[in-house]
C-alpha positions, 0 to 999 in steps of 0.5 A, a space after each residue: 659090448 656096448 658098441 656092438 649093441 649100439 651098432 645093432 640098433 643102426 638101420 641101413 637106409 634101405 631097411 628104413 624105407 622098407 619098414 615104411 612100406 615104400 619099398 617092395 623088395 622083400 628081405 633086402 633090409 635084413 641082408 643089408 643090416 647083416 652086411 653092415 654088422 659084418 663090416 662093422 664088427 669084423 674080427 681082426 685087422 681088415 685091409 682096404 681094396 688094393 687100389 686104396 692101399 696103392 694110393 696110401 702107400 705111394 711114395 710122396 714127392 721128394 723134398 728138393 734143395 739146392 746148394 749155394 752155387 745152384 749147380 746141382 739139385 738134391 732129392 731127399 726121399 721119404 716114406 708116405 707114412 710113419 712106421 707103426 713100430 716108430 709110433 709105438 716106441 716109448 716117449 717122455 713128455 716135457 712141456 708139450 714136447 714128445 721126446 725119444 729118451 734113447 736117441 735124444 731127439 723128438 719122438 715121431 720126428 719125420 725123416 728121409 730115407 735116401 739122398 739122390 743128386 742130379 747135376 744141373 746141366 748148361 741147358 738147365 736139364 738134369 743129368 743122370 741120378 747119382 744115389 749117395 752110397 755108404 748110408 747104413 741100411 734103414 737109415 733115418 736122415 734128418 737135418 740136411 745142410 750144405 757146406 758153403 761151397 756146396 761140395 759137402 753135405 752134413 746130416 744126422 742119421 738114426 738107425 733101428 737097433 736090435 731091440 726095436 729102439 732107435 739109435 742115437 743121432 750121429 753126424 754124417 758127411 757126404 762128399 758130393 763129388 765122390 757120391 759117398 757118405 761116412 760118419 764124421 766121428 769114428 767114436 760111437 759115443 759122440 752123438 747129437 742132442 736134438 730135443 730142442 731143435 726147431 
């Protein structure tokens, strides 16, 4: 309520000019003050206009990486903003680190949402896009690394559990020639610990 009282004491610029007698438009100051109060003290969650939402929600440019042979280019897709559910998850704090205790990694760690591969042709143009298949729905991809010959890609994946928490980091491998991904280990209890990864 203190904030509401403070906001009521604010006067729009038009209202101040009217109080000085320098404006001849009667009643606009009180109308502007009412509109200001309505915007500032509105009930519930408010969305900006559609144009601003489109700018904020536009997907960012993907990160690019080349294999050692430089014969293809990898596009790592990502979201523009983190999910609110991810930001609201419980976290442990240790020596300045924020840790997701369930998945053994840093909390609020950014991730990729998809992987695409383009072959670099002889005239240095890009071939058609090939999406890596076999990834689980809602996969959060981290720590993407090429094999020495560029024929495989290794990465870690987290997914959302039914209770809203994040799963453990699992090691996956993608065959670049076939274009599909699979978990490296079949056992569900083998996972990565990335808390102190740089």
